C-alpha positions as CSV (number, residue, x, y, z in Angstrom):
1,M,20.4,-10.6,-32.4
2,I,20.7,-11.1,-36.2
3,V,22.5,-8.6,-38.3
4,Y,21.0,-9.7,-41.7
5,Q,18.2,-12.1,-42.4
6,S,16.3,-13.1,-45.5
7,T,15.5,-16.1,-47.6
8,K,17.8,-18.0,-49.9
9,S,16.3,-16.5,-53.1
10,H,16.5,-12.8,-51.6
11,F,20.1,-13.5,-50.4
12,S,21.1,-14.7,-54.0
13,D,19.5,-11.6,-55.5
14,D,21.6,-9.4,-53.2
15,V,24.7,-11.3,-54.2
16,L,23.9,-11.1,-57.8
17,A,23.2,-7.4,-57.6
18,N,26.8,-6.9,-56.0
19,R,25.3,-5.4,-52.9
20,I,25.5,-8.1,-50.3
21,E,28.4,-6.5,-48.3
22,E,26.7,-3.3,-48.5
23,K,23.5,-4.6,-47.0
24,V,25.1,-6.5,-44.3
25,L,27.1,-3.5,-43.3
26,Y,24.0,-1.3,-43.3
27,F,22.3,-3.7,-40.9
28,F,25.4,-4.2,-38.9
29,K,25.6,-0.6,-38.1
30,K,21.8,-0.3,-37.5
31,N,21.4,-3.3,-35.3
32,L,24.8,-3.2,-33.5
33,N,25.1,0.5,-33.4
34,R,28.7,0.4,-34.5
35,G,30.9,0.0,-37.7
36,T,33.5,-2.6,-38.5
37,S,36.8,-2.9,-40.3
38,S,37.5,-2.9,-43.9
39,G,39.0,-6.3,-43.6
40,E,35.7,-7.9,-42.4
41,I,33.9,-6.2,-45.2
42,R,36.2,-7.7,-47.7
43,S,35.7,-11.1,-46.1
44,W,31.9,-10.8,-46.4
45,R,32.3,-10.0,-50.0
46,E,34.4,-13.0,-50.8
47,S,32.8,-15.7,-48.4
48,L,29.2,-14.9,-49.0
49,R,29.8,-15.3,-52.7
50,F,31.1,-18.7,-52.2
51,M,28.1,-19.6,-50.0
52,D,25.7,-18.3,-52.7
53,K,27.3,-20.6,-55.1
54,V,26.8,-23.5,-52.7
55,L,23.1,-22.5,-52.3
56,G,22.6,-22.5,-56.1
57,D,21.6,-26.1,-56.0
58,P,18.0,-26.1,-57.0
59,D,17.2,-28.9,-54.6
60,I,18.0,-26.5,-51.7
61,P,14.5,-24.6,-51.2
62,D,14.3,-21.0,-52.2
63,D,12.3,-20.2,-49.1
64,C,15.0,-21.4,-46.6
65,G,15.9,-19.0,-44.0
66,V,19.3,-17.1,-44.2
67,A,20.9,-15.3,-41.3
68,I,24.4,-13.6,-41.5
69,E,26.2,-12.4,-38.4
70,Y,24.1,-13.7,-35.4
71,Q,25.2,-12.3,-32.1
72,L,25.6,-15.2,-29.8
73,P,24.0,-15.0,-26.4
74,Q,26.4,-14.8,-23.4
75,S,29.1,-13.8,-25.8
76,G,30.5,-11.0,-28.0
77,K,31.0,-13.6,-30.7
78,R,29.0,-13.7,-34.0
79,L,28.1,-16.6,-36.1
80,D,28.8,-16.2,-39.7
81,F,25.9,-17.9,-41.5
82,I,22.7,-19.7,-40.5
83,L,20.3,-21.7,-42.8
84,T,17.0,-22.7,-41.6
85,G,14.4,-25.1,-42.9
86,L,12.5,-28.4,-42.6
87,G,13.6,-31.9,-43.0
88,E,11.6,-35.1,-43.3
89,K,8.7,-35.4,-41.0
90,N,8.8,-31.6,-40.6
91,T,11.8,-31.8,-38.4
92,E,13.2,-28.3,-37.8
93,Y,16.9,-27.6,-38.6
94,A,19.4,-24.7,-38.5
95,I,22.6,-25.3,-40.2
96,L,25.5,-23.3,-38.6
97,V,28.3,-22.3,-41.0
98,E,31.7,-20.9,-40.0
99,L,33.2,-19.2,-43.1
100,K,37.0,-18.8,-43.4
101,A,39.1,-17.3,-46.2
102,W,42.2,-19.0,-44.9
103,S,44.6,-20.7,-47.2
104,E,47.0,-22.0,-44.5
105,A,47.2,-23.1,-41.0
106,H,49.8,-24.9,-38.7
107,L,49.3,-27.8,-36.2
108,T,49.7,-27.3,-32.5
109,D,49.8,-29.8,-29.7
110,M,47.0,-28.0,-27.9
111,D,43.5,-29.3,-27.9
112,G,41.3,-27.7,-30.7
113,I,44.0,-25.1,-31.4
114,V,45.6,-24.2,-34.8
115,R,48.0,-21.4,-35.8
116,A,46.8,-19.2,-38.5
117,P,47.8,-15.8,-40.0
118,F,46.1,-12.7,-38.7
119,N,47.4,-9.2,-39.5
120,G,50.5,-10.6,-41.1
121,K,51.6,-13.0,-38.4
122,L,50.8,-16.5,-37.1
123,Q,48.7,-16.7,-34.0
124,N,47.1,-19.3,-32.0
125,T,43.3,-19.6,-32.6
126,T,40.5,-22.2,-32.3
127,H,40.1,-24.7,-35.2
128,P,37.1,-23.8,-37.3
129,S,35.2,-27.0,-36.4
130,Y,35.8,-26.4,-32.7
131,Q,34.7,-22.8,-33.1
132,V,31.4,-23.5,-34.8
133,W,30.7,-26.6,-32.6
134,S,31.2,-24.4,-29.5
135,Y,28.9,-21.8,-30.9
136,A,26.2,-24.4,-31.5
137,S,26.6,-25.5,-27.9
138,L,26.2,-21.9,-26.6
139,L,23.1,-21.5,-28.7
140,Q,21.7,-24.8,-27.5
141,N,22.4,-23.9,-23.9
142,F,21.1,-20.3,-23.8
143,N,18.4,-19.9,-26.3
144,A,15.0,-21.2,-24.8
145,T,13.3,-21.6,-28.2
146,I,16.1,-24.0,-29.5
147,E,15.8,-26.1,-26.3
148,E,12.1,-26.1,-25.9
149,D,11.1,-26.5,-29.6
150,H,13.8,-29.1,-30.2
151,I,15.4,-27.2,-33.1
152,N,18.2,-29.3,-34.4
153,L,21.6,-27.6,-34.8
154,Q,24.0,-28.9,-37.5
155,P,27.4,-27.0,-37.2
156,C,30.0,-27.1,-40.1
157,A,32.9,-25.0,-41.5
158,Y,33.6,-24.0,-45.0
159,L,37.2,-23.0,-45.8
160,H,36.7,-22.1,-49.5
161,N,40.3,-21.1,-50.2
162,Y,42.0,-24.0,-48.3
163,S,43.5,-27.1,-49.9
164,Y,43.8,-30.4,-48.4
165,D,47.3,-30.5,-46.5
166,D,46.8,-32.9,-43.5
167,V,46.8,-29.9,-41.1
168,I,43.4,-28.5,-41.0
169,D,42.0,-31.9,-41.4
170,N,44.5,-33.6,-39.3
171,V,43.5,-36.5,-37.0
172,H,44.6,-34.4,-34.1
173,Y,41.4,-32.4,-34.7
174,K,39.1,-35.4,-35.5
175,E,36.9,-35.1,-32.4
176,Y,35.7,-31.7,-33.4
177,I,35.6,-32.5,-37.1
178,D,33.3,-35.4,-36.4
179,K,31.0,-33.0,-34.5
180,A,31.3,-30.2,-37.2
181,P,32.5,-31.3,-40.6
182,I,34.9,-29.2,-42.3
183,F,34.6,-28.4,-46.1
184,L,37.6,-27.1,-48.0
185,K,38.5,-25.7,-51.4
186,G,36.7,-27.8,-54.1
187,D,34.1,-29.2,-51.5
188,G,31.2,-27.2,-52.7
189,A,29.3,-30.0,-53.9
190,K,30.0,-32.1,-50.6
191,L,28.7,-29.0,-48.6
192,Q,25.5,-29.1,-50.9
193,D,25.0,-32.8,-50.1
194,F,25.4,-31.9,-46.3
195,I,22.8,-29.1,-46.4
196,K,20.3,-31.4,-48.6
197,R,20.6,-34.1,-46.1
198,Y,18.6,-31.9,-43.6
199,M,16.8,-29.2,-45.8
200,R,13.9,-30.8,-47.7
201,F,11.6,-27.8,-47.4
202,G,12.0,-24.2,-46.5
203,D,11.5,-22.2,-43.4
204,R,7.7,-22.5,-43.2
205,T,7.6,-22.5,-39.4
206,K,9.5,-19.2,-38.9
207,I,12.4,-21.0,-37.3
208,L,14.8,-18.0,-37.8
209,F,12.3,-15.5,-36.4
210,R,11.7,-17.6,-33.4
211,I,15.4,-18.1,-32.7
212,E,15.8,-14.4,-32.9
213,Q,13.1,-13.9,-30.4
214,G,13.9,-16.8,-28.1
215,K,14.3,-15.9,-24.5
216,I,18.0,-16.1,-23.3
217,R,18.3,-18.2,-20.2
218,P,20.3,-21.2,-19.2
219,S,19.2,-24.7,-20.4
220,K,18.2,-27.7,-18.4
221,Q,21.4,-29.4,-19.5
222,L,23.6,-26.5,-18.5
223,V,22.0,-26.3,-15.1
224,E,22.4,-30.1,-14.5
225,A,26.0,-30.0,-15.7
226,M,26.9,-27.0,-13.4
227,V,25.1,-28.4,-10.3
228,G,26.6,-31.9,-10.9
229,L,30.1,-30.7,-11.2
230,L,30.0,-28.5,-8.1
231,K,28.5,-31.2,-5.9
232,G,31.0,-32.9,-3.8
233,N,33.9,-30.8,-5.0
234,P,35.8,-29.9,-1.9
235,E,37.4,-26.9,-3.5
236,F,34.1,-25.0,-3.5
237,I,32.6,-26.1,0.0
238,M,31.6,-22.9,2.0
239,I,32.2,-22.6,5.7
240,D,31.5,-19.9,8.3
241,D,31.0,-16.4,7.0
242,Q,31.2,-17.6,3.5
243,K,27.9,-19.2,3.8
244,L,26.4,-16.1,5.5
245,V,27.5,-13.9,2.6
246,Y,26.3,-16.4,0.1
247,E,22.8,-16.6,1.5
248,A,22.7,-12.7,1.8
249,A,23.8,-12.3,-1.8
250,L,21.1,-14.8,-3.0
251,G,18.5,-12.6,-1.0
252,V,19.7,-9.4,-2.6
253,S,19.6,-11.3,-6.2
254,H,16.1,-12.4,-5.5
255,R,14.9,-8.8,-4.6
256,A,16.3,-7.2,-7.7
257,T,13.9,-6.2,-10.4
258,H,14.1,-4.0,-13.6
259,N,13.2,-0.8,-11.6
260,N,14.8,-1.8,-8.4
261,K,18.5,-2.5,-9.0
262,Q,20.6,-4.1,-6.3
263,V,24.3,-3.8,-5.7
264,L,26.3,-5.8,-3.1
265,V,29.9,-5.3,-2.3
266,V,31.7,-8.1,-0.5
267,K,35.1,-7.1,0.9
268,G,37.7,-9.6,1.8
269,G,41.7,-10.1,1.8
270,P,43.5,-13.0,0.4
271,G,42.2,-16.3,1.3
272,T,39.0,-15.3,2.8
273,G,37.0,-17.2,0.2
274,K,35.6,-14.5,-2.0
275,S,36.0,-16.7,-5.2
276,V,34.5,-19.7,-3.4
277,V,31.4,-17.8,-2.7
278,A,31.4,-16.3,-6.3
279,I,31.4,-19.6,-8.0
280,N,28.7,-21.0,-5.6
281,L,26.6,-18.1,-6.5
282,L,27.2,-18.8,-10.2
283,V,25.9,-22.3,-9.9
284,E,22.9,-21.5,-7.6
285,I,21.7,-18.6,-9.8
286,T,22.0,-20.7,-12.8
287,R,20.1,-23.5,-11.2
288,R,17.2,-21.0,-10.7
289,K,17.2,-20.6,-14.5
290,L,18.4,-16.9,-14.2
291,L,20.8,-15.3,-16.6
292,T,24.1,-14.8,-14.8
293,Q,27.9,-14.7,-15.5
294,Y,31.1,-14.7,-13.6
295,V,33.1,-11.6,-14.5
296,S,36.8,-11.1,-13.9
297,K,39.2,-8.7,-15.6
298,N,42.0,-11.2,-15.3
299,A,41.8,-14.1,-17.6
300,A,43.6,-16.6,-15.3
301,P,41.0,-16.9,-12.6
302,R,38.3,-17.4,-15.3
303,A,40.3,-20.1,-17.1
304,V,41.2,-21.9,-14.0
305,Y,37.9,-21.9,-12.4
306,A,36.2,-23.0,-15.6
307,K,38.6,-25.9,-16.0
308,N,38.4,-27.0,-12.4
309,L,34.5,-27.1,-12.7
310,A,34.2,-28.4,-16.2
311,G,37.1,-30.9,-16.6
312,T,37.0,-32.1,-20.2
313,Q,33.4,-33.4,-20.7
314,S,31.5,-30.1,-20.3
315,K,34.1,-27.4,-21.0
316,V,32.1,-25.7,-23.7
317,L,29.0,-25.6,-21.6
318,I,30.8,-24.2,-18.5
319,S,33.4,-21.9,-20.2
320,N,30.9,-19.4,-21.5
321,M,29.7,-18.6,-18.0
322,F,33.2,-17.0,-17.4
323,I,33.7,-13.7,-19.1
324,G,36.0,-10.7,-19.0
325,S,34.9,-7.2,-17.8
326,G,35.7,-5.3,-21.0
327,G,32.6,-6.0,-23.2
328,F,29.8,-4.6,-21.1
329,Y,29.8,-1.0,-22.6
330,K,28.0,-2.5,-25.5
331,E,25.5,-4.3,-23.4
332,E,21.8,-3.4,-23.2
333,A,20.3,-2.4,-19.8
334,N,19.2,-5.0,-17.3
335,R,20.1,-7.9,-19.8
336,F,21.4,-10.1,-16.9
337,D,19.6,-11.1,-13.7
338,T,22.8,-11.1,-11.7
339,L,26.4,-10.5,-12.6
340,I,29.0,-11.7,-10.2
341,V,32.3,-9.7,-10.4
342,D,35.2,-11.4,-8.8
343,E,38.6,-9.4,-8.3
344,A,36.5,-6.3,-8.9
345,H,39.4,-4.1,-7.5
346,R,40.9,-4.9,-10.8
347,L,38.2,-3.1,-12.9
348,N,39.3,-0.3,-15.2
349,A,37.5,2.8,-16.4
350,K,38.2,2.1,-20.3
351,S,37.8,-1.0,-22.2
352,G,39.0,-2.4,-25.6
353,L,42.4,-3.2,-27.0
354,Y,43.5,0.3,-26.9
355,G,41.8,1.5,-23.7
356,N,39.6,3.8,-25.5
357,E,36.3,2.1,-25.5
358,G,33.3,2.6,-23.0
359,E,33.1,5.1,-20.1
360,N,33.5,3.1,-16.8
361,Q,33.3,-0.7,-16.2
362,V,31.7,-0.3,-12.8
363,K,28.9,1.8,-14.3
364,E,28.5,-0.6,-17.3
365,L,28.4,-3.7,-15.1
366,I,25.6,-2.2,-12.8
367,N,23.7,-1.0,-16.0
368,A,23.8,-4.4,-17.6
369,A,22.2,-6.3,-14.6
370,R,19.3,-6.0,-12.1
371,C,21.7,-7.2,-9.4
372,T,25.4,-6.9,-9.3
373,V,27.7,-8.5,-6.7
374,F,31.3,-7.0,-6.4
375,F,34.0,-9.0,-4.6
376,V,36.7,-6.5,-3.6
377,D,40.1,-6.3,-2.0
378,E,41.5,-2.8,-2.4
379,N,45.0,-3.8,-1.3
380,Q,45.2,-6.0,-4.4
381,R,44.9,-3.0,-6.8
382,V,48.0,-3.6,-8.7
383,T,48.0,-1.2,-11.7
384,L,47.5,2.5,-12.1
385,K,44.3,1.9,-14.1
386,D,42.6,-0.3,-11.3
387,I,39.6,1.7,-10.1
388,G,37.6,-1.0,-8.3
389,T,37.2,0.7,-4.8
390,V,34.1,0.5,-2.6
391,E,33.7,4.2,-2.9
392,E,33.7,4.0,-6.8
393,I,31.1,1.2,-6.8
394,R,28.8,3.0,-4.3
395,K,29.0,6.3,-6.5
396,W,27.8,4.5,-9.5
397,A,25.1,2.4,-7.6
398,D,23.8,5.7,-6.3
399,R,23.6,7.2,-9.9
400,A,21.7,4.1,-10.9
401,D,19.3,4.6,-8.0
402,A,20.3,1.0,-6.8
403,D,20.0,-0.3,-3.3
404,F,23.6,-0.6,-1.9
405,Y,24.8,-3.2,0.6
406,E,28.2,-3.9,1.9
407,M,29.5,-7.1,3.6
408,E,32.9,-8.5,4.7
409,L,34.5,-11.8,4.7
410,S,37.1,-12.1,7.5
411,S,37.9,-15.6,8.1
412,Q,41.4,-16.6,6.6
413,F,41.5,-19.8,4.8
414,R,44.8,-19.1,3.0
415,C,48.3,-19.0,4.6
416,S,47.1,-21.8,7.0
417,G,44.6,-19.4,8.5
418,S,47.3,-17.2,9.7
419,D,45.8,-13.7,10.3
420,G,49.1,-13.0,12.0
421,Y,51.1,-13.7,8.7
422,M,48.8,-11.3,6.8
423,A,49.0,-8.5,9.4
424,W,52.8,-8.9,9.5
425,L,53.1,-8.8,5.8
426,D,51.3,-5.5,5.9
427,H,53.6,-4.2,8.7
428,V,56.9,-5.4,7.2
429,L,56.2,-3.9,3.8
430,Q,55.1,-0.8,5.4
431,I,51.6,-0.8,3.8
432,R,50.0,-0.2,7.2
433,E,51.1,-0.3,10.8
434,T,49.9,-3.3,12.7
435,A,50.9,-4.9,16.0
436,N,52.5,-7.8,14.2
437,T,56.1,-6.3,14.1
438,S,57.6,-9.8,13.8
439,F,56.5,-13.2,12.5
440,D,56.9,-16.6,14.0
441,P,56.2,-19.1,11.1
442,G,54.6,-21.7,13.2
443,E,52.1,-23.5,10.9
444,Y,52.9,-21.2,8.0
445,E,56.3,-21.7,6.4
446,F,58.1,-18.5,5.5
447,K,61.7,-18.6,4.4
448,V,64.1,-15.9,3.0
449,F,66.7,-17.4,0.6
450,S,70.0,-15.9,-0.5
451,S,70.0,-17.4,-3.7
452,P,67.3,-17.7,-6.4
453,T,68.6,-21.0,-7.5
454,D,68.1,-22.5,-3.9
455,L,64.6,-20.9,-3.9
456,R,63.8,-22.7,-7.2
457,D,65.2,-26.1,-6.0
458,A,62.9,-25.8,-2.9
459,I,59.8,-25.0,-5.0
460,F,60.7,-27.9,-7.4
461,E,60.9,-30.2,-4.4
462,K,57.6,-29.0,-2.9
463,N,56.0,-29.4,-6.3
464,Q,56.7,-33.1,-6.5
465,L,54.0,-33.7,-3.8
466,N,51.0,-32.5,-5.8
467,N,51.9,-30.2,-8.5
468,K,50.9,-27.1,-6.3
469,A,54.1,-25.1,-5.9
470,R,55.1,-22.3,-8.4
471,M,57.6,-19.4,-8.7
472,V,56.4,-15.8,-9.4
473,A,58.2,-12.5,-9.6
474,G,57.8,-8.8,-9.9
475,Y,57.7,-7.6,-13.5
476,C,61.3,-6.2,-13.5
477,W,62.5,-8.4,-16.5
478,E,61.5,-8.1,-20.2
479,W,59.5,-10.9,-21.9
480,N,62.2,-11.5,-24.7
481,S,61.4,-15.2,-25.0
482,R,58.0,-14.2,-26.6
483,K,59.9,-13.5,-29.9
484,D,62.8,-15.8,-29.4
485,D,62.2,-19.1,-27.6
486,G,66.0,-19.7,-27.0
487,I,66.3,-16.6,-24.7
488,F,65.6,-16.7,-20.9
489,D,63.7,-13.8,-19.3
490,V,64.4,-13.6,-15.7
491,S,68.2,-13.9,-15.6
492,L,70.5,-13.3,-12.4
493,P,73.8,-14.4,-13.9
494,E,75.7,-13.9,-10.7
495,F,73.6,-16.8,-9.3
496,G,73.7,-18.9,-12.5
497,F,69.9,-18.4,-12.4
498,Q,67.7,-18.1,-15.6
499,M,64.0,-18.9,-16.3
500,K,61.3,-17.9,-18.7
501,W,58.1,-16.1,-18.1
502,N,54.9,-17.9,-18.5
503,L,52.1,-17.5,-21.1
504,T,53.9,-18.7,-24.1
505,T,52.6,-22.3,-23.8
506,D,50.1,-22.6,-21.1
507,G,48.5,-19.2,-21.2
508,S,46.0,-18.5,-18.4
509,L,46.3,-22.0,-17.2
510,W,50.0,-21.7,-16.2
511,I,49.2,-22.0,-12.4
512,V,47.8,-25.6,-12.9
513,S,49.5,-27.0,-15.9
514,P,51.9,-29.8,-14.9
515,K,55.1,-28.5,-16.6
516,S,54.7,-24.8,-16.0
517,V,56.7,-25.1,-12.7
518,N,59.6,-24.6,-15.1
519,E,58.3,-21.1,-15.8
520,I,57.8,-18.0,-13.6
521,G,54.5,-16.4,-13.3
522,C,53.6,-12.8,-12.8
523,I,50.8,-11.0,-11.1
524,H,48.6,-11.3,-14.1
525,T,48.5,-15.1,-14.1
526,C,48.4,-15.8,-10.4
527,Q,46.0,-13.1,-8.9
528,G,42.9,-14.6,-7.6
529,L,44.4,-18.1,-7.5
530,E,46.4,-20.1,-5.0
531,V,49.0,-22.8,-4.7
532,D,50.4,-24.7,-1.7
533,Y,53.8,-23.0,-1.8
534,V,54.8,-19.9,-3.7
535,G,58.4,-18.8,-4.5
536,V,58.6,-15.0,-4.8
537,I,61.5,-13.2,-6.5
538,I,61.4,-9.7,-5.3
539,G,62.9,-7.6,-8.1
540,P,64.8,-4.3,-8.0
541,D,61.6,-2.2,-7.8
542,L,61.4,-2.8,-4.0
543,L,64.2,-1.7,-1.7
544,F,65.1,-1.2,1.9
545,R,67.0,1.9,2.9
546,D,67.4,3.8,6.3
547,G,64.6,2.0,7.9
548,K,62.1,2.4,5.0
549,V,60.7,0.1,2.3
550,L,61.1,2.0,-0.9
551,T,59.8,1.5,-4.4
552,Q,61.7,2.2,-7.5
553,P,59.1,2.2,-10.5
554,A,62.1,2.8,-13.1
555,A,63.2,-0.6,-12.2
556,R,60.0,-2.2,-13.7
557,A,60.3,-3.7,-17.3
558,K,59.4,-1.2,-20.1
559,S,56.8,-3.6,-21.4
560,D,55.0,-3.6,-17.9
561,S,51.7,-1.9,-18.3
562,S,50.7,-1.8,-14.7
563,I,52.5,1.5,-14.2
564,R,52.5,2.7,-17.6
565,G,52.2,6.6,-17.8
566,Y,53.7,7.1,-14.2
567,K,56.2,9.7,-15.3
568,K,53.2,11.8,-16.7
569,L,51.4,11.3,-13.4
570,L,54.3,12.2,-11.3
571,A,54.7,15.4,-13.4
572,E,51.2,16.4,-13.0
573,K,50.4,15.3,-9.4
574,P,53.7,14.7,-7.6
575,E,52.5,13.6,-4.2
576,E,49.3,11.8,-5.3
577,G,51.3,10.0,-8.0
578,K,54.1,8.9,-5.7
579,E,51.5,7.5,-3.2
580,L,49.7,5.6,-6.1
581,V,52.8,4.2,-7.7
582,R,54.2,3.1,-4.2
583,A,50.8,1.4,-3.4
584,V,50.8,-0.4,-6.8
585,I,54.3,-1.8,-6.3
586,K,53.8,-2.8,-2.8
587,N,50.3,-4.3,-3.4
588,T,51.8,-6.4,-6.2
589,Y,54.3,-8.1,-3.8
590,R,51.7,-8.3,-1.1
591,T,49.5,-10.2,-3.6
592,L,52.3,-12.5,-4.8
593,M,53.3,-13.2,-1.3
594,T,49.9,-14.4,-0.4
595,R,49.4,-17.0,-3.1
596,G,50.7,-19.9,-1.0
597,I,48.4,-21.6,1.3
598,K,51.1,-23.5,3.3
599,G,54.1,-21.5,2.7
600,C,56.0,-18.5,0.9
601,Y,59.6,-18.6,0.0
602,V,61.3,-15.3,-1.0
603,F,64.5,-14.1,-2.7
604,C,65.2,-10.4,-2.8
605,V,67.4,-8.9,-5.5
606,D,68.2,-6.1,-3.0
607,S,70.3,-7.4,-0.3
608,E,69.3,-4.8,2.3
609,L,65.7,-5.8,1.9
610,E,66.8,-9.4,2.4
611,G,68.5,-8.5,5.6
612,Y,65.4,-6.5,6.8
613,L,63.0,-9.5,6.2
614,R,65.2,-12.0,8.0
615,E,65.4,-9.6,11.0
616,N,61.6,-9.6,11.2
617,V,61.1,-13.4,11.1
618,F,61.6,-15.6,14.1
619,I,63.3,-18.8,12.9
């Protein structure tokens, strides 16, 4: 969707009349049905005046098409400026311009990432050349008109306030600057030459209109890339009931229509292969040229699976297939053929930065697609806001008059296939009673350590094998290193133990980054993922007293949002609140202790809990 569209001459008239930002805002509200910040309005006023000066060259045709704030397919992102027209031999071109009012940036050692000021502080963000190149890739791979009519996209970035400083134009970013040239302060004439290289005539073939009306579907290039990357990848081979669920899900997807929605819930515990099925569905439905996305509230699974599939060659092609769950409240009904919702137990009611947008993510996902497939493990709901239960999904499916189906994955592929370990863990954490009152490690290696330092040494040793061992902990320590890199977060001085939380360097890719074994992960960066060996520090929020496993929510870090508001909940609904908080804390450790395929090592801050675990393991 295009917010503002016109010709070069009419755009120039709007700028000259000092009304361009007012017009853009009018169409923004009309077409997107929402307002925007005063900061964005100011950026329109400034940046669009600079673009008008560039387009003032009389050799740039007056009837070139101009589009401002184009809503990109498969994304909540918007492209700042598009100029359309014809080149030699009537070749059709669209020049994509990313506009920035930056005057400074700072180098990073990350690929395509710079640090730039936002709201008064420096934050990591994509380099403008990378940003606009990735937007061009997104358009190329999801707009059928651009692919079928061979419309040539030429991305570039214009930082009209930025002087040359060997940062923004550093050789570190050369790969992306070569793909999308960057023009800085004083480069207006160079940008004019870049545009005139392609624009000899105006938009006589209604390129802009055709792009706007183009069907959104995966391109041939994207289909071939995804199918090729999945083929032969042992991580995504399906066996047993995974294959059965996959075929059933494809059948449900095929039956879905605009007037006959389909909803499938797939239940399964840790290691049953929910994500394997989800990724295979994503690839196959894309191969069928249907519009689909992999949806997950947690960023970590999205980042890791996209990286595992894409490698480096096609990361932009693949990454836009993976999206968070918080943007669908703005989505039109039935826009997608099928949405694949992994870790659906983590869905929330509200969306947005402040949790005040939308109504219910389950409702919004069902509304946005003809078919929605939810993968659920209710025992992995780990915050008070998690609402993704089978009952909740069924309720909204019924209200949407959708056909509802329920299946289950039962075969264990994590924890060395040990159903016994999973059942014992539920029993020993007193989540539910099972017949597995004690555990004989056998093929699965479970150890209780009396020192976190010894636990860390054991994980370091295992990690030398194949970089698949990590340490995690309950969120009982503040993230102080976020503000001061010289501070350690998880500190147990009586053992001489100190480590930092993850996220500072590797972000959502912590679990696969080579050096991240030196950091401790939390539930938010490991849920839905796995390693060979996991080392778990059980914090003071889980205790053992008088034969009972107890929870102590006050021991959680104040910055932990997973149980935020629990005191108010306990005051309003004492019994229900206690049960919910207890479940969140126990589910957190259950989830952490099932991330290891081959083994789980544990250290307990509470010595009585350590003794209790030792008593229930045969060594």
